[in-house]
OpenMM code with the backbone's topology and positions (N, CA, C; nanometers):
from openmm import Vec3, app, unit

residues = "MET GLU LYS LYS PRO THR LEU GLU GLU ILE TYR GLU ALA LEU LYS ASN CYS TYR ASP PRO GLU ILE PRO VAL ASN ILE VAL ASP LEU GLY LEU VAL TYR ASP VAL LYS VAL ARG ASP ASP ASN SER VAL TYR VAL LYS MET THR LEU THR ALA PRO GLY CYS PRO VAL GLY ALA PHE VAL MET GLU GLN VAL ARG GLU ALA ILE MET THR LEU VAL GLU GLY VAL LYS ASP VAL ASP VAL ASP LEU VAL PHE ASP PRO PRO TRP THR PRO GLU ARG MET SER GLU GLU ALA LYS ALA MET LEU GLY PHE ALA".split()
positions = [
    Vec3(-2.0712, 19.8072, -13.0602),
    Vec3(-2.1619, 19.7825, -12.9493),
    Vec3(-2.1625, 19.6333, -12.9157),
    Vec3(-2.1565, 19.6058, -12.7893),
    Vec3(-2.1508, 19.4681, -12.7422),
    Vec3(-2.2882, 19.4017, -12.7485),
    Vec3(-2.2879, 19.2761, -12.7904),
    Vec3(-2.4123, 19.2011, -12.8003),
    Vec3(-2.4653, 19.1664, -12.6614),
    Vec3(-2.5949, 19.1861, -12.6413),
    Vec3(-2.6602, 19.1520, -12.5144),
    Vec3(-2.7162, 19.0099, -12.5261),
    Vec3(-2.6757, 18.9202, -12.4367),
    Vec3(-2.7297, 18.7843, -12.4414),
    Vec3(-2.8806, 18.7863, -12.4157),
    Vec3(-2.9536, 18.6963, -12.4813),
    Vec3(-3.0983, 18.6899, -12.4610),
    Vec3(-3.1334, 18.5680, -12.3742),
    Vec3(-3.2487, 18.5751, -12.3101),
    Vec3(-3.2947, 18.4617, -12.2296),
    Vec3(-3.3134, 18.3383, -12.3169),
    Vec3(-3.3623, 18.3580, -12.4389),
    Vec3(-3.3823, 18.2458, -12.5307),
    Vec3(-3.2499, 18.1738, -12.5580),
    Vec3(-3.1435, 18.2509, -12.5847),
    Vec3(-3.0119, 18.1910, -12.6097),
    Vec3(-2.9620, 18.1146, -12.4867),
    Vec3(-2.9860, 18.1710, -12.3702),
    Vec3(-2.9392, 18.1075, -12.2468),
    Vec3(-3.0141, 17.9769, -12.2223),
    Vec3(-3.1460, 17.9794, -12.2383),
    Vec3(-3.2232, 17.8558, -12.2193),
    Vec3(-3.1839, 17.7494, -12.3218),
    Vec3(-3.1542, 17.7911, -12.4455),
    Vec3(-3.1080, 17.6948, -12.5467),
    Vec3(-2.9758, 17.6315, -12.5032),
    Vec3(-2.8845, 17.7133, -12.4499),
    Vec3(-2.7561, 17.6613, -12.4011),
    Vec3(-2.7778, 17.5643, -12.2855),
    Vec3(-2.8724, 17.5976, -12.1969),
    Vec3(-2.8988, 17.5124, -12.0807),
    Vec3(-2.9574, 17.3772, -12.1201),
    Vec3(-3.0166, 17.3694, -12.2386),
    Vec3(-3.0702, 17.2411, -12.2852),
    Vec3(-2.9590, 17.1424, -12.3196),
    Vec3(-2.8338, 17.1881, -12.3150),
    Vec3(-2.7181, 17.1003, -12.3354),
    Vec3(-2.6675, 17.0425, -12.2036),
    Vec3(-2.7301, 17.0771, -12.0931),
    Vec3(-2.6862, 17.0334, -11.9606),
    Vec3(-2.7779, 16.9234, -11.9083),
    Vec3(-2.7152, 16.8191, -11.8570),
    Vec3(-2.7897, 16.7027, -11.8099),
    Vec3(-2.7433, 16.6601, -11.6720),
    Vec3(-2.8363, 16.6123, -11.5919),
    Vec3(-2.8017, 16.5370, -11.4721),
    Vec3(-2.7510, 16.4041, -11.5277),
    Vec3(-2.6300, 16.3603, -11.4918),
    Vec3(-2.5738, 16.2389, -11.5523),
    Vec3(-2.6583, 16.1135, -11.5294),
    Vec3(-2.7484, 16.1178, -11.4328),
    Vec3(-2.8285, 15.9995, -11.4036),
    Vec3(-2.9626, 15.9984, -11.4754),
    Vec3(-2.9985, 16.1092, -11.5410),
    Vec3(-3.1300, 16.1212, -11.6048),
    Vec3(-3.1109, 16.1699, -11.7488),
    Vec3(-3.1647, 16.0988, -11.8475),
    Vec3(-3.1407, 16.1355, -11.9887),
    Vec3(-3.2296, 16.2485, -12.0404),
    Vec3(-3.2551, 16.3493, -11.9573),
    Vec3(-3.3375, 16.4647, -11.9956),
    Vec3(-3.2620, 16.5899, -11.9519),
    Vec3(-3.2627, 16.6942, -12.0371),
    Vec3(-3.1884, 16.8156, -12.0018),
    Vec3(-3.2522, 16.8864, -11.8825),
    Vec3(-3.1727, 16.9720, -11.8174),
    Vec3(-3.2163, 17.0356, -11.6929),
    Vec3(-3.3320, 17.1330, -11.7122),
    Vec3(-3.3475, 17.1888, -11.8325),
    Vec3(-3.4601, 17.2789, -11.8584),
    Vec3(-3.5899, 17.1983, -11.8600),
    Vec3(-3.5912, 17.0891, -11.9378),
    Vec3(-3.7119, 17.0069, -11.9465),
    Vec3(-3.7417, 16.9338, -11.8157),
    Vec3(-3.6380, 16.9098, -11.7364),
    Vec3(-3.6603, 16.8487, -11.6054),
    Vec3(-3.7240, 16.9472, -11.5067),
    Vec3(-3.7183, 17.0760, -11.5397),
    Vec3(-3.7752, 17.1767, -11.4503),
    Vec3(-3.6806, 17.2163, -11.3384),
    Vec3(-3.5502, 17.1966, -11.3591),
    Vec3(-3.4521, 17.2290, -11.2553),
    Vec3(-3.4123, 17.3769, -11.2567),
    Vec3(-3.4396, 17.4471, -11.3666),
    Vec3(-3.4036, 17.5889, -11.3770),
    Vec3(-3.5236, 17.6718, -11.3320),
    Vec3(-3.5063, 17.7442, -11.2214),
    Vec3(-3.6145, 17.8247, -11.1645),
    Vec3(-3.6166, 17.9666, -11.2199),
    Vec3(-3.5000, 18.0235, -11.2495),
    Vec3(-3.4952, 18.1630, -11.2929),
    Vec3(-3.3643, 18.1898, -11.3659),
    Vec3(-3.3694, 18.2789, -11.4650),
    Vec3(-3.2499, 18.3232, -11.5365),
    Vec3(-3.2633, 18.4736, -11.5551),
    Vec3(-3.1556, 18.5457, -11.5254),
    Vec3(-3.1547, 18.6905, -11.5462),
    Vec3(-3.0251, 18.7292, -11.6165),
    Vec3(-3.0363, 18.8240, -11.7088),
    Vec3(-2.9180, 18.8843, -11.7701),
    Vec3(-2.9010, 19.0195, -11.7050),
    Vec3(-2.7888, 19.0383, -11.6383),
    Vec3(-2.7641, 19.1656, -11.5686),
    Vec3(-2.7118, 19.2714, -11.6657),
    Vec3(-2.7110, 19.3953, -11.6192),
    Vec3(-2.6661, 19.5074, -11.7021),
    Vec3(-2.5232, 19.4902, -11.7527),
    Vec3(-2.4377, 19.4217, -11.6747),
    Vec3(-2.2980, 19.4038, -11.7147),
    Vec3(-2.2778, 19.2790, -11.8013),
    Vec3(-2.3886, 19.2204, -11.8518),
    Vec3(-2.3858, 19.0995, -11.9344),
    Vec3(-2.3434, 18.9743, -11.8586),
    Vec3(-2.3483, 18.9786, -11.7259),
    Vec3(-2.3306, 18.8548, -11.6512),
    Vec3(-2.4686, 18.7906, -11.6401),
    Vec3(-2.4692, 18.6600, -11.6188),
    Vec3(-2.5939, 18.5843, -11.6161),
    Vec3(-2.6114, 18.5218, -11.4782),
    Vec3(-2.7331, 18.5322, -11.4264),
    Vec3(-2.7691, 18.4705, -11.2990),
    Vec3(-2.8647, 18.3551, -11.3276),
    Vec3(-2.8319, 18.2375, -11.2758),
    Vec3(-2.9177, 18.1202, -11.2917),
    Vec3(-2.9532, 18.0680, -11.1532),
    Vec3(-3.0841, 18.0613, -11.1262),
    Vec3(-3.1325, 18.0015, -11.0014),
    Vec3(-3.1856, 17.8638, -11.0395),
    Vec3(-3.1286, 17.7613, -10.9772),
    Vec3(-3.1680, 17.6258, -11.0136),
    Vec3(-3.1669, 17.5338, -10.8929),
    Vec3(-3.2163, 17.4141, -10.9131),
    Vec3(-3.2177, 17.3137, -10.8086),
    Vec3(-3.1700, 17.1821, -10.8654),
    Vec3(-3.1724, 17.0808, -10.7837),
    Vec3(-3.1429, 16.9438, -10.8266),
    Vec3(-3.2647, 16.8591, -10.7921),
    Vec3(-3.2683, 16.7374, -10.8432),
    Vec3(-3.3847, 16.6529, -10.8162),
    Vec3(-3.3937, 16.6148, -10.6691),
    Vec3(-3.2797, 16.6191, -10.5976),
    Vec3(-3.2814, 16.5868, -10.4544),
    Vec3(-3.1684, 16.6611, -10.3838),
    Vec3(-3.1940, 16.7151, -10.2629),
    Vec3(-3.0854, 16.7763, -10.1858),
    Vec3(-2.9781, 16.6704, -10.1579),
    Vec3(-2.8544, 16.7122, -10.1594),
    Vec3(-2.7456, 16.6182, -10.1335),
    Vec3(-2.7098, 16.5342, -10.2547),
    Vec3(-2.7670, 16.5677, -10.3693),
    Vec3(-2.7364, 16.4961, -10.4929),
    Vec3(-2.5856, 16.5052, -10.5177),
    Vec3(-2.5178, 16.3908, -10.5363),
    Vec3(-2.3720, 16.3924, -10.5492),
    Vec3(-2.3199, 16.4605, -10.6752),
    Vec3(-2.4051, 16.4868, -10.7729),
    Vec3(-2.3588, 16.5483, -10.8973),
    Vec3(-2.3837, 16.6990, -10.9018),
    Vec3(-2.4228, 16.7589, -10.7896),
    Vec3(-2.4537, 16.9016, -10.7858),
    Vec3(-2.3439, 16.9901, -10.8403),
    Vec3(-2.2219, 16.9716, -10.7942),
    Vec3(-2.1099, 17.0556, -10.8396),
    Vec3(-2.0847, 17.0351, -10.9884),
    Vec3(-2.0972, 16.9113, -11.0345),
    Vec3(-2.0790, 16.8800, -11.1767),
    Vec3(-2.1832, 16.9523, -11.2621),
    Vec3(-2.3093, 16.9462, -11.2216),
    Vec3(-2.4168, 17.0099, -11.2980),
    Vec3(-2.3986, 17.1621, -11.2982),
    Vec3(-2.3627, 17.2200, -11.1846),
    Vec3(-2.3409, 17.3648, -11.1776),
    Vec3(-2.2282, 17.4079, -11.2716),
    Vec3(-2.1209, 17.3311, -11.2770),
    Vec3(-2.0092, 17.3631, -11.3658),
    Vec3(-2.0514, 17.3490, -11.5118),
    Vec3(-2.1320, 17.2479, -11.5405),
    Vec3(-2.1851, 17.2274, -11.6756),
    Vec3(-2.2683, 17.3492, -11.7191),
    Vec3(-2.3486, 17.4021, -11.6281),
    Vec3(-2.4314, 17.5195, -11.6556),
    Vec3(-2.3429, 17.6397, -11.6877),
    Vec3(-2.2446, 17.6648, -11.6028),
    Vec3(-2.1519, 17.7781, -11.6269),
    Vec3(-2.0844, 17.7649, -11.7636),
    Vec3(-2.0301, 17.6464, -11.7893),
    Vec3(-1.9552, 17.6241, -11.9123),
    Vec3(-2.0439, 17.6379, -12.0357),
    Vec3(-2.1641, 17.5818, -12.0317),
    Vec3(-2.2543, 17.5895, -12.1475),
    Vec3(-2.2887, 17.7343, -12.1799),
    Vec3(-2.3217, 17.8126, -12.0792),
    Vec3(-2.3590, 17.9529, -12.1038),
    Vec3(-2.2381, 18.0321, -12.1521),
    Vec3(-2.1238, 18.0134, -12.0887),
    Vec3(-2.0034, 18.0896, -12.1269),
    Vec3(-1.9585, 18.0563, -12.2701),
    Vec3(-1.9707, 17.9298, -12.3110),
    Vec3(-1.9190, 17.8919, -12.4426),
    Vec3(-2.0224, 17.9019, -12.5545),
    Vec3(-2.1512, 17.8881, -12.5231),
    Vec3(-2.2533, 17.8833, -12.6283),
    Vec3(-2.3286, 18.0141, -12.6482),
    Vec3(-2.3176, 18.1064, -12.5523),
    Vec3(-2.3933, 18.2319, -12.5634),
    Vec3(-2.2955, 18.3479, -12.5783),
    Vec3(-2.3054, 18.4147, -12.6911),
    Vec3(-2.2162, 18.5266, -12.7205),
    Vec3(-2.2430, 18.6449, -12.6277),
    Vec3(-2.1355, 18.7088, -12.5817),
    Vec3(-2.1477, 18.8311, -12.5041),
    Vec3(-2.1566, 18.8137, -12.3537),
    Vec3(-2.1596, 18.6895, -12.3052),
    Vec3(-2.1712, 18.6667, -12.1607),
    Vec3(-2.0364, 18.6912, -12.0938),
    Vec3(-2.0377, 18.7729, -11.9876),
    Vec3(-1.9141, 18.8065, -11.9157),
    Vec3(-1.8853, 18.7099, -11.8010),
    Vec3(-1.9893, 18.6643, -11.7332),
    Vec3(-1.9720, 18.5766, -11.6178),
    Vec3(-2.1047, 18.5068, -11.5916),
    Vec3(-2.0995, 18.3952, -11.5178),
    Vec3(-2.2213, 18.3213, -11.4844),
    Vec3(-2.2206, 18.2920, -11.3350),
    Vec3(-2.3299, 18.3289, -11.2706),
    Vec3(-2.3531, 18.3003, -11.1284),
    Vec3(-2.4588, 18.1928, -11.1192),
    Vec3(-2.4268, 18.0791, -11.0604),
    Vec3(-2.5265, 17.9737, -11.0427),
    Vec3(-2.5626, 17.9661, -10.8951),
    Vec3(-2.6904, 17.9872, -10.8676),
    Vec3(-2.7417, 17.9829, -10.7313),
    Vec3(-2.8198, 17.8527, -10.7156),
    Vec3(-2.7662, 17.7598, -10.6370),
    Vec3(-2.8304, 17.6306, -10.6154),
    Vec3(-2.9203, 17.6403, -10.4924),
    Vec3(-3.0495, 17.6188, -10.5125),
    Vec3(-3.1467, 17.6309, -10.4041),
    Vec3(-3.2296, 17.5025, -10.3924),
    Vec3(-3.2884, 17.4824, -10.2761),
    Vec3(-3.3764, 17.3665, -10.2573),
    Vec3(-3.5130, 17.4088, -10.2050),
    Vec3(-3.5424, 17.5385, -10.2186),
    Vec3(-3.6709, 17.5905, -10.1791),
    Vec3(-3.7198, 17.6817, -10.2911),
    Vec3(-3.8247, 17.6498, -10.3625),
    Vec3(-3.9099, 17.5345, -10.3374),
    Vec3(-3.8428, 17.4054, -10.3841),
    Vec3(-3.8767, 17.2941, -10.3191),
    Vec3(-3.8183, 17.1672, -10.3608),
    Vec3(-3.8689, 17.1268, -10.4993),
    Vec3(-3.7838, 17.0564, -10.5731),
    Vec3(-3.8215, 17.0078, -10.7054),
    Vec3(-3.9228, 16.8946, -10.6916),
    Vec3(-4.0185, 16.8929, -10.7826),
    Vec3(-4.1133, 16.7814, -10.7915),
    Vec3(-4.1289, 16.7449, -10.9385),
    Vec3(-4.1710, 16.6224, -10.9682),
    Vec3(-4.1892, 16.5813, -11.1085),
    Vec3(-4.2891, 16.6685, -11.1848),
    Vec3(-4.3782, 16.7383, -11.1158),
    Vec3(-4.4740, 16.8256, -11.1835),
    Vec3(-4.4052, 16.9395, -11.2582),
    Vec3(-4.2808, 16.9720, -11.2219),
    Vec3(-4.2078, 17.0813, -11.2872),
    Vec3(-4.1552, 17.0427, -11.4257),
    Vec3(-4.1593, 16.9139, -11.4581),
    Vec3(-4.1049, 16.8672, -11.5857),
    Vec3(-4.1945, 16.9078, -11.7033),
    Vec3(-4.1319, 16.9229, -11.8203),
    Vec3(-4.2086, 16.9486, -11.9423),
    Vec3(-4.2855, 16.8214, -11.9768),
    Vec3(-4.3854, 16.8365, -12.0632),
    Vec3(-4.4634, 16.7187, -12.1051),
    Vec3(-4.3745, 16.6162, -12.1744),
    Vec3(-4.2771, 16.6639, -12.2535),
    Vec3(-4.1847, 16.5726, -12.3225),
    Vec3(-4.1028, 16.4919, -12.2216),
    Vec3(-4.0532, 16.5603, -12.1185),
    Vec3(-3.9728, 16.4925, -12.0168),
    Vec3(-4.0569, 16.3890, -11.9426),
    Vec3(-4.1807, 16.4265, -11.9080),
    Vec3(-4.2693, 16.3325, -11.8387),
    Vec3(-4.2925, 16.2082, -11.9232),
    Vec3(-4.3132, 16.2287, -12.0536),
    Vec3(-4.3363, 16.1159, -12.1436),
    Vec3(-4.2113, 16.0268, -12.1527),
    Vec3(-4.0942, 16.0898, -12.1661),
    Vec3(-3.9688, 16.0142, -12.1760),
    Vec3(-3.9414, 15.9306, -12.0520),
    Vec3(-3.9767, 15.9859, -11.9355),
    Vec3(-3.9455, 15.9187, -11.8092),
    Vec3(-4.0635, 15.8375, -11.7540),
    Vec3(-4.1714, 15.8293, -11.8319),
    Vec3(-4.2840, 15.7464, -11.7922),
    Vec3(-4.3769, 15.8077, -11.6887),
    Vec3(-4.3790, 15.9418, -11.6796),
    Vec3(-4.4690, 16.0092, -11.5852),
    Vec3(-4.6001, 16.0501, -11.6507),
    Vec3(-4.6061, 16.0406, -11.7832),
    Vec3(-4.7258, 16.0900, -11.8551),
    Vec3(-4.8347, 15.9864, -11.8592),
] * unit.nanometer
topology = app.Topology()
chain = topology.addChain("A")
for resn in residues:
    res = topology.addResidue(resn, chain)
    for name in ("N", "CA", "C"):
        topology.addAtom(name, app.Element.getBySymbol(name[0]), res)
């Protein structure tokens, strides 16, 4: 029987992904809006960037795909949906991220 990836495993993998300009992972930054594991073991990630038109968008999306595919057992494919609605705000950050970046 094939192993079903868990949301916990996926979020742990996503903590290895960073916007190259900010020393906080994308989960703690609040850039990940939604994660779903589909019946076929593919993963859907709905995420944003800190600003529309961010030049590292393609890089971050590829980092997300690669982290999930290599760090989470049983994943068949990864779909990354980059959205800007709702727009990202610093309020979405974890308390740790706010403290690290001086928002706390």
